[in-house]
C-alpha positions in Angstrom: 0.0 0.0 0.0 0.9 3.6 -0.6 -0.8 5.9 1.9 -1.1 9.7 2.1 -1.2 11.3 5.6 -1.9 14.9 6.4 -0.6 16.7 9.5 -3.6 16.9 11.7 -2.2 18.7 14.7 0.9 19.2 16.7 1.1 18.3 20.3 3.0 20.0 23.1 2.1 19.4 26.7 1.5 23.1 27.7 -0.8 22.8 30.7 2.0 23.9 33.1 3.2 26.8 30.9 2.6 30.3 32.4 0.8 32.8 30.2 3.9 34.9 29.7 5.6 31.9 28.1 2.9 31.2 25.4 5.1 32.6 22.7 7.7 30.0 23.6 5.1 27.3 22.8 4.5 28.8 19.3 8.2 29.0 18.7 8.6 25.4 19.9 6.0 24.3 17.4 7.8 26.1 14.7 11.2 24.4 15.3 9.5 21.1 15.8 10.9 17.7 16.5 14.2 18.9 18.1 12.4 19.7 21.3 9.8 16.9 21.5 6.9 18.3 19.5 4.8 15.4 18.2 3.2 15.7 14.8 -0.2 13.9 14.6 -1.2 12.6 11.2 -4.4 11.3 9.8 -4.7 9.0 6.7 -6.2 10.9 3.8 -6.1 8.3 1.0 -4.4 5.1 0.0 -3.9 2.8 -3.0 -2.1 -0.4 -3.9 1.5 -0.2 -4.7 0.9 -1.2 -8.3 -1.9 1.3 -8.7 0.4 4.0 -7.4 3.1 3.1 -9.9 0.6 3.1 -12.8 -0.8 6.5 -11.6 2.5 8.3 -11.3 3.7 6.8 -14.6 1.0 9.1 -16.2 2.7 12.2 -14.9 4.9 14.1 -17.3 8.7 13.8 -16.7 9.9 16.4 -14.3 10.3 17.5 -10.7 6.7 16.6 -9.7 6.9 13.1 -10.9 10.4 12.6 -9.4 9.0 13.8 -6.1 6.3 11.1 -6.0 8.7 8.5 -7.3 10.7 9.0 -4.2 8.1 6.9 -2.3 9.1 3.9 -4.5 12.8 4.6 -3.9 12.9 5.5 -0.2 9.6 4.3 1.2 8.5 7.7 2.4 8.4 11.3 1.3 7.3 14.6 2.8 5.4 17.1 0.7 5.7 20.7 1.9 5.0 24.1 0.5 8.2 24.1 -1.6 6.8 21.1 -3.6 3.5 22.8 -4.6 4.4 24.3 -8.0 6.0 21.1 -9.4 3.3 18.8 -8.1 0.4 21.0 -9.0 1.7 21.3 -12.5 2.4 17.6 -12.9 -1.1 16.7 -11.6 -2.9 19.2 -13.9 -0.9 17.9 -17.0 -1.6 14.3 -16.2 -5.3 14.6 -15.3 -6.8 14.3 -18.8 -5.2 10.9 -19.4 -6.2 9.4 -16.1 -8.8 6.8 -15.3 -11.8 7.9 -13.1 -10.3 6.6 -9.9 -6.9 8.1 -10.7 -8.7 11.4 -11.4 -10.3 11.2 -7.9 -6.8 10.7 -6.3 -5.4 13.6 -8.3 -8.2 15.9 -7.3 -7.8 14.9 -3.7 -4.1 15.6 -3.8 -4.7 18.9 -5.5 -7.1 19.9 -2.7 -4.5 18.9 -0.1 -1.9 21.0 -2.0 -4.3 24.0 -1.9 -4.6 23.5 1.9 -0.8 23.6 2.2 -0.8 26.8 0.1 -3.2 28.4 2.5 -1.6 27.1 5.7 2.1 26.5 5.4 2.3 24.6 8.7 0.4 21.7 7.1 2.4 19.1 5.2 1.8 15.6 3.9 3.7 12.3 4.4 3.4 9.6 1.7 4.5 6.2 2.9 4.8 2.8 1.2 4.2 -0.2 3.4 
């Protein structure tokens, strides 16, 4: 399976933090894992490994396709704001040649990319299992 996960929330145990230190919490969230911030993800979509390979084979050669092929090479990728232009372009270009279910996946991913565009703290993890 290849599964897409979206950052759902970040967790910091802040119940004992005085009010005057609240900015420290926001800073801590920004610098992330180095100080024990936990990212909580929820599964957004998934497909079989073979289906994923056939789907991304329809993408035009370029950075967007290479990004998604990284799942096949490394088992996991992260999609952040910097990947939006290449992925959006590749998805739009490939959409006309896709099967109905592939179009549904592409449109779902385009919606997720739009969410990242609006809120840069959101990111996606794509994982092969």
